[in-house]
MILUM-605408 format. One record per atom (N, C-alpha, C, O): x, y, z. Coordinates in steps of 0.2 Angstrom, whole numbers. Layout:
+-------+-------+-------+
!    c1 !    c2 !    c3 !
+-------+-------+-------+
!     X !     Y !     Z !
...
+-------+-------+-------+
//
This chain:
+-------+-------+-------+
!    c1 !    c2 !    c3 !
+-------+-------+-------+
!     4 !    -6 !     0 !
!     0 !     0 !     0 !
!     4 !     6 !     0 !
!    10 !     7 !     3 !
!     2 !    11 !    -4 !
!     6 !    17 !    -4 !
!     6 !    21 !     2 !
!     2 !    21 !     6 !
!    12 !    25 !     4 !
!    12 !    29 !     9 !
!     8 !    35 !     8 !
!     9 !    39 !     4 !
!     2 !    35 !    12 !
!    -3 !    41 !    11 !
!    -1 !    47 !    14 !
!    -5 !    52 !    13 !
!     5 !    48 !    17 !
!     7 !    54 !    20 !
!    13 !    57 !    16 !
!    18 !    60 !    19 !
!    14 !    55 !    10 !
!    19 !    58 !     6 !
!    17 !    64 !     1 !
!    11 !    64 !    -1 !
!    21 !    69 !     0 !
!    19 !    75 !    -4 !
!    18 !    72 !   -11 !
!    13 !    75 !   -14 !
!    21 !    67 !   -13 !
!    20 !    65 !   -20 !
!    13 !    62 !   -21 !
!     9 !    63 !   -26 !
!    10 !    59 !   -16 !
!     3 !    56 !   -16 !
!    -2 !    62 !   -16 !
!    -6 !    62 !   -20 !
!     0 !    67 !   -12 !
!    -5 !    73 !   -12 !
!    -5 !    77 !   -19 !
!   -10 !    79 !   -21 !
!     1 !    78 !   -21 !
!     2 !    81 !   -28 !
!    -2 !    77 !   -33 !
!    -5 !    80 !   -38 !
!    -1 !    70 !   -33 !
!    -4 !    66 !   -38 !
!   -12 !    67 !   -38 !
!   -15 !    68 !   -44 !
!   -15 !    67 !   -33 !
!   -22 !    67 !   -32 !
!   -25 !    74 !   -31 !
!   -31 !    75 !   -33 !
!   -22 !    78 !   -28 !
!   -25 !    85 !   -27 !
!   -22 !    91 !   -31 !
!   -25 !    96 !   -31 !
!   -17 !    89 !   -35 !
!   -14 !    94 !   -39 !
!    -9 !    99 !   -37 !
!    -9 !   102 !   -31 !
!    -3 !    99 !   -41 !
!     2 !   104 !   -39 !
!     0 !   111 !   -38 !
!     2 !   114 !   -33 !
!    -3 !   113 !   -43 !
!    -5 !   120 !   -43 !
!   -10 !   122 !   -37 !
!    -9 !   127 !   -33 !
!   -14 !   117 !   -35 !
!   -19 !   118 !   -29 !
!   -15 !   118 !   -23 !
!   -16 !   122 !   -18 !
!   -10 !   114 !   -22 !
!    -6 !   113 !   -16 !
!     0 !   119 !   -15 !
!     2 !   120 !   -10 !
!     1 !   122 !   -21 !
!     6 !   127 !   -21 !
!     5 !   133 !   -15 !
!     9 !   135 !   -12 !
!    -1 !   134 !   -15 !
!    -3 !   139 !   -10 !
!    -2 !   137 !    -3 !
!     1 !   141 !     1 !
!    -3 !   131 !    -2 !
!    -2 !   128 !     5 !
!     6 !   128 !     6 !
!     8 !   129 !    12 !
!     9 !   125 !     2 !
!    17 !   125 !     2 !
!    20 !   131 !     3 !
!    24 !   132 !     8 !
!    18 !   136 !     0 !
!    21 !   143 !     0 !
!    19 !   146 !     7 !
!    23 !   149 !    11 !
!    13 !   145 !     9 !
!    11 !   148 !    16 !
!    15 !   144 !    22 !
!    16 !   147 !    27 !
!    17 !   138 !    20 !
!    20 !   134 !    26 !
!    28 !   135 !    25 !
!    31 !   130 !    28 !
!    30 !   140 !    21 !
!    37 !   141 !    21 !
!    41 !   135 !    17 !
!    47 !   134 !    19 !
!    38 !   131 !    13 !
!    41 !   126 !     9 !
!    41 !   119 !    13 !
!    44 !   114 !    11 !
!    38 !   119 !    19 !
!    38 !   113 !    23 !
!    32 !   108 !    20 !
!    26 !   110 !    22 !
!    33 !   103 !    17 !
!    28 !    99 !    14 !
!    24 !    95 !    19 !
!    18 !    95 !    18 !
!    27 !    93 !    25 !
!    23 !    90 !    30 !
!    18 !    95 !    33 !
!    12 !    93 !    34 !
!    20 !   101 !    35 !
!    15 !   106 !    37 !
!    10 !   108 !    32 !
!     4 !   109 !    34 !
!    12 !   108 !    26 !
!     7 !   110 !    21 !
!     2 !   104 !    20 !
!    -4 !   106 !    19 !
!     4 !    98 !    21 !
!    -1 !    92 !    21 !
!    -6 !    93 !    27 !
!   -12 !    92 !    26 !
!    -3 !    95 !    32 !
!    -7 !    95 !    39 !
!   -12 !   101 !    38 !
!   -18 !   101 !    40 !
!   -10 !   107 !    35 !
!   -14 !   112 !    33 !
!   -20 !   110 !    28 !
!   -26 !   112 !    29 !
!   -18 !   106 !    23 !
!   -23 !   104 !    19 !
!   -28 !   100 !    22 !
!   -34 !   101 !    21 !
!   -26 !    95 !    26 !
!   -31 !    91 !    30 !
!   -35 !    95 !    34 !
!   -41 !    94 !    35 !
!   -32 !   100 !    38 !
!   -36 !   104 !    42 !
!   -41 !   109 !    39 !
!   -47 !   110 !    41 !
!   -39 !   111 !    33 !
!   -44 !   115 !    29 !
!   -50 !   111 !    27 !
!   -56 !   113 !    27 !
!   -49 !   105 !    25 !
!   -54 !   100 !    23 !
!   -59 !    99 !    29 !
!   -65 !    99 !    28 !
!   -56 !    97 !    35 !
!   -60 !    96 !    41 !
!   -64 !   102 !    43 !
!   -70 !   102 !    45 !
!   -61 !   108 !    43 !
!   -64 !   114 !    45 !
!   -70 !   116 !    40 !
!   -75 !   118 !    42 !
!   -69 !   115 !    33 !
!   -74 !   116 !    28 !
!   -80 !   112 !    30 !
!   -86 !   114 !    29 !
!   -79 !   105 !    32 !
!   -84 !   101 !    33 !
!   -88 !   103 !    39 !
!   -94 !   103 !    40 !
!   -84 !   106 !    44 !
!   -87 !   108 !    50 !
!   -92 !   114 !    49 !
!   -97 !   115 !    52 !
!   -89 !   119 !    45 !
!   -93 !   125 !    43 !
!   -99 !   123 !    39 !
!  -105 !   125 !    40 !
!   -98 !   118 !    35 !
!  -104 !   115 !    31 !
!  -110 !   113 !    35 !
!  -116 !   114 !    34 !
!  -108 !   109 !    41 !
!  -113 !   107 !    45 !
!  -117 !   113 !    48 !
!  -123 !   113 !    49 !
!  -113 !   118 !    51 !
!  -117 !   124 !    53 !
!  -121 !   128 !    48 !
!  -126 !   130 !    50 !
!  -118 !   128 !    42 !
!  -122 !   131 !    37 !
!  -128 !   128 !    35 !
!  -133 !   131 !    34 !
!  -128 !   121 !    36 !
!  -134 !   117 !    35 !
!  -140 !   119 !    39 !
!  -146 !   120 !    37 !
!  -138 !   120 !    46 !
!  -143 !   122 !    51 !
!  -146 !   129 !    49 !
!  -152 !   131 !    49 !
!  -141 !   134 !    48 !
!  -143 !   141 !    46 !
!  -147 !   141 !    40 !
!  -152 !   145 !    40 !
!  -145 !   138 !    35 !
!  -149 !   139 !    28 !
!  -156 !   136 !    29 !
!  -160 !   139 !    27 !
!  -157 !   130 !    32 !
!  -164 !   128 !    33 !
!  -168 !   132 !    37 !
!  -174 !   134 !    35 !
!  -165 !   135 !    42 !
!  -169 !   139 !    47 !
!  -170 !   146 !    43 !
!  -176 !   149 !    44 !
!  -166 !   148 !    39 !
!  -167 !   155 !    36 !
!  -172 !   154 !    30 !
!  -177 !   158 !    30 !
!  -172 !   149 !    27 !
!  -177 !   148 !    22 !
!  -184 !   147 !    25 !
!  -189 !   149 !    22 !
!  -184 !   143 !    30 !
!  -191 !   142 !    34 !
!  -193 !   149 !    37 !
!  -199 !   150 !    36 !
!  -189 !   153 !    39 !
!  -191 !   159 !    42 !
!  -194 !   164 !    37 !
!  -199 !   167 !    37 !
!  -190 !   164 !    31 !
!  -193 !   168 !    25 !
!  -199 !   165 !    22 !
!  -204 !   169 !    21 !
!  -200 !   159 !    22 !
!  -206 !   155 !    19 !
!  -212 !   157 !    24 !
!  -217 !   159 !    21 !
!  -211 !   157 !    30 !
!  -216 !   159 !    35 !
!  -219 !   166 !    34 !
!  -225 !   167 !    34 !
!  -214 !   170 !    33 !
!  -216 !   177 !    32 !
!  -219 !   178 !    25 !
!  -224 !   182 !    25 !
!  -217 !   175 !    20 !
!  -219 !   176 !    13 !
!  -226 !   173 !    13 !
!  -231 !   175 !    10 !
!  -227 !   167 !    17 !
!  -234 !   164 !    17 !
!  -239 !   168 !    20 !
!  -245 !   169 !    18 !
!  -237 !   172 !    26 !
!  -241 !   176 !    29 !
!  -243 !   182 !    25 !
!  -249 !   184 !    25 !
!  -238 !   185 !    21 !
!  -239 !   190 !    17 !
!  -244 !   188 !    11 !
!  -249 !   192 !    10 !
!  -243 !   182 !     8 !
!  -247 !   180 !     3 !
!  -255 !   179 !     6 !
!  -259 !   181 !     2 !
!  -255 !   177 !    12 !
!  -262 !   176 !    14 !
!  -265 !   183 !    16 !
!  -271 !   184 !    15 !
!  -261 !   187 !    18 !
!  -264 !   194 !    20 !
!  -267 !   198 !    14 !
!  -271 !   202 !    14 !
!  -264 !   196 !     8 !
!  -266 !   199 !     2 !
!  -272 !   195 !    -1 !
!  -274 !   197 !    -7 !
!  -274 !   190 !     2 !
!  -280 !   186 !    -1 !
!  -278 !   182 !    -7 !
!  -283 !   180 !   -11 !
!  -272 !   180 !    -7 !
!  -270 !   176 !   -13 !
!  -271 !   169 !   -12 !
!  -270 !   166 !    -6 !
!  -272 !   165 !   -17 !
!  -273 !   158 !   -17 !
!  -266 !   154 !   -18 !
!  -262 !   158 !   -21 !
!  -266 !   148 !   -17 !
!  -260 !   144 !   -19 !
!  -254 !   146 !   -14 !
!  -255 !   148 !    -8 !
!  -248 !   145 !   -17 !
!  -242 !   147 !   -13 !
!  -238 !   152 !   -16 !
!  -237 !   152 !   -22 !
!  -235 !   156 !   -12 !
!  -231 !   162 !   -15 !
!  -225 !   160 !   -19 !
!  -223 !   163 !   -24 !
!  -223 !   154 !   -18 !
!  -217 !   151 !   -22 !
!  -218 !   151 !   -29 !
!  -213 !   152 !   -33 !
!  -224 !   150 !   -31 !
!  -226 !   150 !   -38 !
!  -227 !   157 !   -42 !
!  -227 !   158 !   -48 !
!  -227 !   162 !   -38 !
!  -226 !   169 !   -40 !
!  -232 !   171 !   -45 !
!  -231 !   174 !   -50 !
!  -238 !   168 !   -43 !
!  -244 !   170 !   -48 !
!  -245 !   177 !   -49 !
!  -248 !   179 !   -54 !
!  -243 !   181 !   -44 !
!  -244 !   188 !   -44 !
!  -239 !   192 !   -48 !
!  -239 !   198 !   -49 !
!  -234 !   188 !   -51 !
!  -228 !   191 !   -55 !
!  -225 !   196 !   -51 !
!  -223 !   202 !   -54 !
!  -223 !   195 !   -45 !
!  -219 !   200 !   -41 !
!  -212 !   199 !   -41 !
!  -207 !   203 !   -40 !
!  -210 !   192 !   -42 !
!  -203 !   190 !   -41 !
!  -199 !   189 !   -48 !
!  -194 !   186 !   -48 !
!  -202 !   191 !   -53 !
!  -199 !   190 !   -60 !
!  -202 !   185 !   -64 !
!  -199 !   183 !   -69 !
!  -207 !   181 !   -62 !
!  -210 !   176 !   -67 !
!  -212 !   179 !   -73 !
!  -216 !   184 !   -73 !
!  -210 !   176 !   -79 !
!  -213 !   178 !   -86 !
!  -210 !   185 !   -87 !
!  -213 !   188 !   -92 !
!  -205 !   188 !   -84 !
!  -203 !   195 !   -86 !
!  -196 !   195 !   -88 !
!  -193 !   200 !   -88 !
!  -193 !   189 !   -90 !
!  -186 !   189 !   -92 !
!  -186 !   191 !   -99 !
!  -191 !   192 !  -103 !
!  -180 !   192 !  -102 !
!  -178 !   195 !  -108 !
!  -174 !   190 !  -112 !
!  -170 !   186 !  -109 !
!  -173 !   191 !  -118 !
!  -169 !   187 !  -122 !
!  -170 !   179 !  -122 !
!  -176 !   178 !  -122 !
!  -165 !   175 !  -120 !
!  -166 !   168 !  -120 !
!  -169 !   166 !  -114 !
!  -171 !   160 !  -113 !
!  -169 !   170 !  -109 !
!  -172 !   168 !  -102 !
!  -179 !   171 !  -101 !
!  -181 !   176 !  -103 !
!  -183 !   166 !   -99 !
!  -190 !   168 !   -99 !
!  -192 !   172 !   -92 !
!  -196 !   176 !   -92 !
!  -188 !   170 !   -87 !
!  -189 !   173 !   -81 !
!  -183 !   177 !   -79 !
!  -178 !   176 !   -80 !
!  -185 !   183 !   -75 !
!  -180 !   187 !   -71 !
!  -179 !   184 !   -64 !
!  -183 !   180 !   -62 !
!  -173 !   186 !   -61 !
!  -172 !   184 !   -54 !
!  -176 !   189 !   -50 !
!  -177 !   194 !   -51 !
!  -178 !   186 !   -44 !
!  -176 !   179 !   -41 !
!  -180 !   173 !   -44 !
!  -178 !   168 !   -42 !
!  -185 !   175 !   -47 !
!  -190 !   169 !   -49 !
!  -186 !   164 !   -54 !
!  -187 !   158 !   -54 !
!  -181 !   166 !   -57 !
!  -177 !   161 !   -61 !
!  -174 !   156 !   -57 !
!  -173 !   150 !   -60 !
!  -172 !   157 !   -51 !
!  -170 !   152 !   -47 !
!  -175 !   147 !   -45 !
!  -174 !   141 !   -44 !
!  -181 !   150 !   -44 !
!  -187 !   145 !   -42 !
!  -188 !   141 !   -48 !
!  -189 !   135 !   -47 !
!  -188 !   144 !   -54 !
!  -189 !   140 !   -60 !
!  -184 !   134 !   -61 !
!  -186 !   128 !   -63 !
!  -178 !   136 !   -59 !
!  -172 !   130 !   -59 !
!  -174 !   125 !   -54 !
!  -173 !   119 !   -56 !
!  -176 !   127 !   -48 !
!  -178 !   122 !   -43 !
!  -184 !   118 !   -46 !
!  -184 !   112 !   -44 !
!  -189 !   121 !   -49 !
!  -195 !   117 !   -51 !
!  -192 !   112 !   -56 !
!  -194 !   106 !   -57 !
!  -187 !   114 !   -61 !
!  -184 !   109 !   -65 !
!  -181 !   103 !   -62 !
!  -182 !    97 !   -64 !
!  -178 !   104 !   -56 !
!  -174 !    99 !   -53 !
!  -180 !    94 !   -50 !
!  -179 !    88 !   -50 !
!  -185 !    97 !   -47 !
!  -190 !    93 !   -44 !
!  -193 !    88 !   -49 !
!  -194 !    82 !   -48 !
!  -195 !    91 !   -55 !
!  -197 !    87 !   -60 !
!  -193 !    82 !   -63 !
!  -195 !    76 !   -64 !
!  -186 !    83 !   -63 !
!  -181 !    79 !   -65 !
!  -181 !    73 !   -60 !
!  -180 !    67 !   -62 !
!  -182 !    74 !   -54 !
!  -181 !    69 !   -49 !
!  -188 !    65 !   -48 !
!  -188 !    61 !   -44 !
!  -193 !    67 !   -52 !
!  -199 !    64 !   -51 !
!  -203 !    65 !   -45 !
!  -207 !    60 !   -43 !
!  -202 !    70 !   -42 !
!  -205 !    72 !   -35 !
!  -211 !    76 !   -36 !
!  -212 !    79 !   -42 !
!  -216 !    76 !   -31 !
!  -222 !    80 !   -32 !
!  -220 !    87 !   -33 !
!  -216 !    90 !   -29 !
!  -223 !    91 !   -37 !
!  -222 !    98 !   -38 !
!  -226 !   102 !   -33 !
!  -230 !   106 !   -35 !
!  -224 !   101 !   -27 !
!  -227 !   105 !   -21 !
!  -222 !   110 !   -19 !
!  -216 !   110 !   -20 !
!  -224 !   115 !   -15 !
!  -220 !   120 !   -12 !
!  -214 !   118 !    -8 !
!  -209 !   120 !    -9 !
!  -215 !   113 !    -4 !
!  -210 !   110 !     0 !
!  -204 !   107 !    -4 !
!  -198 !   109 !    -2 !
!  -206 !   104 !    -9 !
!  -201 !   101 !   -13 !
!  -197 !   106 !   -17 !
!  -191 !   106 !   -17 !
!  -200 !   111 !   -19 !
!  -197 !   117 !   -23 !
!  -192 !   120 !   -18 !
!  -187 !   122 !   -20 !
!  -195 !   122 !   -13 !
!  -191 !   126 !    -8 !
!  -184 !   122 !    -6 !
!  -179 !   125 !    -5 !
!  -185 !   116 !    -5 !
!  -179 !   112 !    -3 !
!  -174 !   112 !    -9 !
!  -168 !   110 !    -7 !
!  -176 !   113 !   -15 !
!  -171 !   113 !   -21 !
!  -168 !   120 !   -22 !
!  -164 !   121 !   -27 !
!  -171 !   125 !   -19 !
!  -169 !   132 !   -21 !
!  -162 !   134 !   -18 !
!  -160 !   132 !   -12 !
!  -158 !   137 !   -22 !
!  -151 !   138 !   -20 !
!  -151 !   144 !   -14 !
!  -155 !   148 !   -13 !
!  -145 !   144 !   -11 !
!  -144 !   149 !    -5 !
!  -144 !   156 !    -8 !
!  -146 !   161 !    -5 !
!  -142 !   157 !   -14 !
!  -142 !   163 !   -17 !
!  -149 !   166 !   -18 !
!  -150 !   172 !   -18 !
!  -154 !   162 !   -19 !
!  -161 !   165 !   -19 !
!  -163 !   168 !   -13 !
!  -166 !   173 !   -13 !
!  -161 !   165 !    -7 !
!  -163 !   168 !    -1 !
!  -159 !   175 !     1 !
!  -162 !   179 !     4 !
!  -153 !   175 !    -2 !
!  -149 !   181 !    -2 !
!  -153 !   187 !    -6 !
!  -154 !   192 !    -4 !
!  -155 !   185 !   -12 !
!  -159 !   190 !   -16 !
!  -165 !   192 !   -12 !
!  -167 !   198 !   -13 !
!  -169 !   188 !    -9 !
!  -175 !   189 !    -5 !
!  -174 !   195 !     0 !
!  -179 !   199 !     1 !
!  -168 !   195 !     3 !
!  -167 !   200 !     8 !
!  -162 !   206 !     5 !
!  -160 !   210 !     9 !
!  -161 !   206 !    -1 !
!  -157 !   211 !    -4 !
!  -161 !   217 !    -6 !
!  -167 !   218 !    -5 !
!  -157 !   223 !    -7 !
!  -160 !   229 !    -9 !
!  -164 !   229 !   -15 !
!  -169 !   232 !   -16 !
!  -163 !   224 !   -20 !
!  -167 !   223 !   -26 !
!  -174 !   221 !   -24 !
!  -178 !   222 !   -29 !
!  -175 !   218 !   -19 !
!  -182 !   216 !   -17 !
!  -184 !   220 !   -11 !
!  -187 !   217 !    -6 !
!  -182 !   226 !   -10 !
!  -184 !   230 !    -4 !
!  -191 !   231 !    -3 !
!  -193 !   232 !     3 !
!  -195 !   230 !    -8 !
!  -202 !   230 !    -7 !
!  -205 !   225 !    -2 !
!  -210 !   225 !     0 !
!  -201 !   219 !    -2 !
!  -203 !   214 !     3 !
!  -201 !   215 !    10 !
!  -203 !   211 !    15 !
!  -196 !   219 !    11 !
!  -193 !   220 !    18 !
!  -198 !   221 !    23 !
!  -197 !   218 !    29 !
!  -203 !   225 !    22 !
!  -207 !   227 !    28 !
!  -211 !   220 !    31 !
!  -213 !   220 !    36 !
!  -211 !   215 !    26 !
!  -214 !   209 !    28 !
!  -208 !   204 !    30 !
!  -209 !   200 !    35 !
!  -203 !   204 !    27 !
!  -197 !   199 !    29 !
!  -194 !   201 !    35 !
!  -190 !   197 !    38 !
!  -194 !   207 !    37 !
!  -190 !   209 !    43 !
!  -193 !   205 !    49 !
!  -189 !   204 !    54 !
!  -199 !   203 !    49 !
!  -202 !   198 !    54 !
!  -198 !   192 !    55 !
!  -199 !   188 !    60 !
!  -194 !   190 !    50 !
!  -190 !   184 !    50 !
!  -185 !   184 !    55 !
!  -182 !   180 !    57 !
!  -183 !   191 !    57 !
!  -177 !   192 !    61 !
!  -180 !   196 !    67 !
!  -178 !   202 !    68 !
!  -184 !   194 !    71 !
!  -187 !   197 !    77 !
!  -182 !   199 !    82 !
!  -184 !   204 !    86 !
!  -177 !   196 !    83 !
!  -172 !   198 !    88 !
!  -166 !   202 !    86 !
!  -161 !   203 !    89 !
!  -167 !   205 !    80 !
!  -162 !   210 !    77 !
!  -164 !   217 !    80 !
!  -170 !   219 !    79 !
!  -159 !   221 !    82 !
!  -161 !   228 !    84 !
!  -162 !   232 !    78 !
!  -158 !   232 !    74 !
!  -168 !   235 !    78 !
!  -169 !   240 !    72 !
!  -172 !   235 !    67 !
!  -174 !   230 !    68 !
!  -172 !   238 !    61 !
!  -175 !   235 !    55 !
!  -170 !   236 !    49 !
!  -173 !   237 !    44 !
!  -164 !   234 !    51 !
!  -159 !   236 !    46 !
!  -158 !   230 !    40 !
!  -155 !   225 !    41 !
!  -161 !   232 !    35 !
!  -161 !   227 !    29 !
!  -154 !   226 !    27 !
!  -152 !   220 !    25 !
!  -150 !   232 !    26 !
!  -143 !   231 !    24 !
!  -139 !   227 !    28 !
!  -134 !   223 !    26 !
!  -140 !   227 !    35 !
!  -136 !   223 !    39 !
!  -137 !   215 !    38 !
!  -132 !   211 !    38 !
!  -143 !   213 !    37 !
!  -145 !   206 !    36 !
!  -142 !   204 !    29 !
!  -139 !   199 !    29 !
!  -143 !   208 !    24 !
!  -141 !   207 !    17 !
!  -134 !   206 !    17 !
!  -131 !   201 !    14 !
!  -130 !   210 !    21 !
!  -123 !   210 !    21 !
!  -120 !   204 !    24 !
!  -115 !   201 !    22 !
!  -123 !   202 !    29 !
!  -121 !   195 !    33 !
!  -123 !   189 !    28 !
!  -119 !   185 !    28 !
!  -129 !   189 !    25 !
!  -130 !   184 !    21 !
!  -126 !   183 !    15 !
!  -123 !   178 !    13 !
!  -124 !   189 !    12 !
!  -119 !   189 !     7 !
!  -112 !   187 !     9 !
!  -109 !   183 !     5 !
!  -110 !   189 !    14 !
!  -103 !   187 !    17 !
!  -103 !   179 !    18 !
!   -98 !   176 !    16 !
!  -108 !   177 !    21 !
!  -109 !   170 !    22 !
!  -110 !   166 !    16 !
!  -107 !   160 !    15 !
!  -113 !   168 !    11 !
!  -114 !   165 !     5 !
!  -107 !   164 !     1 !
!  -106 !   159 !    -2 !
!  -103 !   169 !     2 !
!   -97 !   169 !    -2 !
!   -92 !   163 !     1 !
!   -89 !   159 !    -2 !
!   -93 !   163 !     8 !
!   -89 !   157 !    11 !
!   -92 !   150 !     9 !
!   -88 !   146 !     8 !
!   -98 !   150 !     9 !
!  -102 !   144 !     8 !
!  -100 !   142 !     1 !
!   -99 !   136 !     0 !
!  -100 !   146 !    -4 !
!   -98 !   145 !   -11 !
!   -91 !   142 !   -12 !
!   -89 !   138 !   -15 !
!   -86 !   145 !    -8 !
!   -79 !   143 !    -8 !
!   -79 !   136 !    -5 !
!   -75 !   131 !    -8 !
!   -83 !   134 !     0 !
!   -83 !   127 !     3 !
!   -86 !   123 !    -2 !
!   -83 !   117 !    -3 !
!   -91 !   125 !    -5 !
!   -95 !   121 !   -10 !
!   -90 !   119 !   -16 !
!   -91 !   113 !   -19 !
!   -86 !   123 !   -18 !
!   -81 !   122 !   -23 !
!   -74 !   119 !   -21 !
!   -69 !   119 !   -25 !
!   -74 !   117 !   -15 !
!   -68 !   114 !   -12 !
!   -62 !   119 !   -12 !
!   -56 !   116 !   -13 !
!   -63 !   125 !   -12 !
!   -57 !   130 !   -11 !
!   -54 !   130 !    -4 !
!   -57 !   128 !     1 !
!   -48 !   133 !    -4 !
!   -45 !   134 !     3 !
!   -49 !   140 !     6 !
!   -51 !   145 !     3 !
!   -50 !   139 !    13 !
!   -53 !   144 !    17 !
!   -49 !   147 !    22 !
!   -51 !   152 !    26 !
!   -43 !   144 !    23 !
!   -39 !   146 !    29 !
!   -36 !   153 !    28 !
!   -34 !   156 !    33 !
!   -36 !   156 !    22 !
!   -34 !   163 !    21 !
!   -40 !   168 !    23 !
!   -39 !   174 !    23 !
!   -46 !   165 !    24 !
!   -51 !   170 !    26 !
!   -51 !   171 !    34 !
!   -49 !   167 !    38 !
!   -55 !   176 !    36 !
!   -55 !   178 !    43 !
!   -61 !   174 !    46 !
!   -67 !   176 !    46 !
!   -59 !   167 !    47 !
!   -64 !   162 !    49 !
!   -68 !   164 !    56 !
!   -74 !   163 !    56 !
!   -64 !   166 !    61 !
!   -68 !   168 !    67 !
!   -73 !   173 !    66 !
!   -79 !   173 !    69 !
!   -72 !   178 !    61 !
!   -77 !   183 !    60 !
!   -83 !   180 !    56 !
!   -89 !   182 !    57 !
!   -81 !   175 !    51 !
!   -87 !   172 !    48 !
!   -91 !   168 !    52 !
!   -97 !   168 !    52 !
!   -88 !   164 !    57 !
!   -92 !   160 !    61 !
!   -96 !   165 !    66 !
!  -102 !   163 !    68 !
!   -93 !   170 !    68 !
!   -97 !   175 !    72 !
!  -103 !   178 !    68 !
!  -108 !   179 !    71 !
!  -102 !   179 !    62 !
!  -108 !   182 !    58 !
!  -113 !   176 !    57 !
!  -119 !   178 !    57 !
!  -111 !   170 !    56 !
!  -116 !   165 !    56 !
!  -120 !   164 !    62 !
!  -126 !   164 !    62 !
!  -117 !   164 !    68 !
!  -120 !   164 !    75 !
!  -124 !   170 !    76 !
!  -130 !   169 !    78 !
!  -122 !   176 !    74 !
!  -126 !   182 !    74 !
!  -132 !   182 !    70 !
!  -138 !   183 !    73 !
!  -132 !   180 !    64 !
!  -138 !   179 !    59 !
!  -143 !   174 !    62 !
!  -149 !   176 !    62 !
!  -140 !   169 !    64 !
!  -145 !   164 !    67 !
!  -149 !   167 !    73 !
!  -154 !   166 !    75 !
!  -145 !   171 !    77 !
!  -148 !   174 !    83 !
!  -153 !   179 !    82 !
!  -157 !   180 !    86 !
!  -152 !   182 !    76 !
!  -157 !   187 !    74 !
!  -164 !   184 !    73 !
!  -169 !   186 !    74 !
!  -164 !   177 !    71 !
!  -170 !   173 !    70 !
!  -172 !   171 !    77 !
!  -178 !   171 !    78 !
!  -168 !   168 !    81 !
!  -169 !   166 !    87 !
!  -163 !   165 !    91 !
!  -159 !   161 !    89 !
!  -162 !   168 !    97 !
!  -156 !   168 !   101 !
!  -154 !   160 !   102 !
!  -149 !   158 !   103 !
!  -159 !   157 !   104 !
!  -158 !   149 !   106 !
!  -155 !   146 !   100 !
!  -151 !   141 !   101 !
!  -158 !   147 !    94 !
!  -155 !   144 !    88 !
!  -147 !   146 !    87 !
!  -143 !   141 !    86 !
!  -146 !   152 !    88 !
!  -139 !   154 !    88 !
!  -134 !   150 !    93 !
!  -129 !   148 !    91 !
!  -137 !   150 !    99 !
!  -133 !   146 !   104 !
!  -133 !   139 !   103 !
!  -127 !   136 !   104 !
!  -138 !   136 !   100 !
!  -138 !   129 !    98 !
!  -133 !   127 !    93 !
!  -129 !   123 !    93 !
!  -133 !   131 !    88 !
!  -128 !   130 !    82 !
!  -121 !   131 !    85 !
!  -117 !   127 !    83 !
!  -120 !   136 !    89 !
!  -113 !   137 !    91 !
!  -111 !   131 !    96 !
!  -105 !   129 !    95 !
!  -115 !   129 !   100 !
!  -114 !   123 !   105 !
!  -113 !   117 !   101 !
!  -109 !   113 !   104 !
!  -116 !   116 !    96 !
!  -115 !   109 !    92 !
!  -110 !   110 !    86 !
!  -110 !   105 !    82 !
!  -107 !   115 !    85 !
!  -102 !   116 !    80 !
!   -95 !   114 !    82 !
!   -93 !   115 !    87 !
!   -92 !   110 !    77 !
!   -85 !   109 !    78 !
!   -80 !   114 !    76 !
!   -74 !   114 !    77 !
!   -83 !   120 !    73 !
!   -79 !   125 !    71 !
!   -74 !   128 !    76 !
!   -68 !   129 !    75 !
!   -77 !   130 !    82 !
!   -73 !   134 !    87 !
!   -67 !   130 !    89 !
!   -61 !   132 !    90 !
!   -68 !   123 !    90 !
!   -62 !   119 !    92 !
!   -57 !   118 !    87 !
!   -51 !   119 !    88 !
!   -59 !   118 !    81 !
!   -54 !   117 !    75 !
!   -51 !   123 !    74 !
!   -45 !   123 !    72 !
!   -54 !   129 !    75 !
!   -51 !   135 !    74 !
!   -45 !   136 !    79 !
!   -40 !   140 !    77 !
!   -45 !   133 !    84 !
!   -40 !   134 !    89 !
!   -34 !   128 !    88 !
!   -29 !   128 !    92 !
!   -35 !   124 !    83 !
!   -30 !   119 !    82 !
!   -27 !   119 !    75 !
!   -25 !   114 !    72 !
!   -26 !   125 !    73 !
!   -24 !   126 !    66 !
!   -16 !   124 !    66 !
!   -12 !   126 !    70 !
!   -14 !   120 !    61 !
!    -7 !   118 !    60 !
!    -3 !   124 !    60 !
!    -4 !   129 !    56 !
!     3 !   124 !    63 !
!     8 !   129 !    63 !
!     6 !   135 !    68 !
!    10 !   139 !    69 !
!     0 !   134 !    71 !
!    -1 !   140 !    76 !
!     3 !   139 !    82 !
!     5 !   133 !    84 !
!     5 !   144 !    86 !
!     9 !   144 !    92 !
!     5 !   141 !    97 !
!     7 !   140 !   103 !
+-------+-------+-------+
//
């Protein structure tokens, strides 16, 4: 069996160009670079676990608010289908039929159909990308904020820009992890604090629970090469 702790093994399977950043950061020490690579992978997985809790809670919170808004306007069906044409349904140009954010819903509907699942709101929402939820709290959908602010009852004030900025920041990290990029060069303590804070805006107990059940804080304290 090959020695799985050799630099040659790592280069063969993970790529010289990819590992160069690790090697350079570690002053040319291949052993330390391999340890940093392993740590980055483990920390990415730990962040992903916490993101899973945050993302599901965020989409559920927004769904509740949008459902209440939909009902208050006397509309039938479910808001996710955008029958009122508020979210970009049928308003796209060129080769795209829909504008954003509804274009993301349309993509999710396509996934549900491809998987042979019932075309109901729950299935569609479960397939929507994190970027859609960022769009929902962004400045471009400001007309929704008076209703969506209720998803964050424990935030001081009604600062849409604050929520949007945190979701955008976390989305960037989530995407890096999703593409298996290195994250060790990022300010990870601040990112985790943002995740905890955003969860706390929805429910302080949720923020506390995510933090208590996350492996991130322990891993942040055990970075290879740290004093």
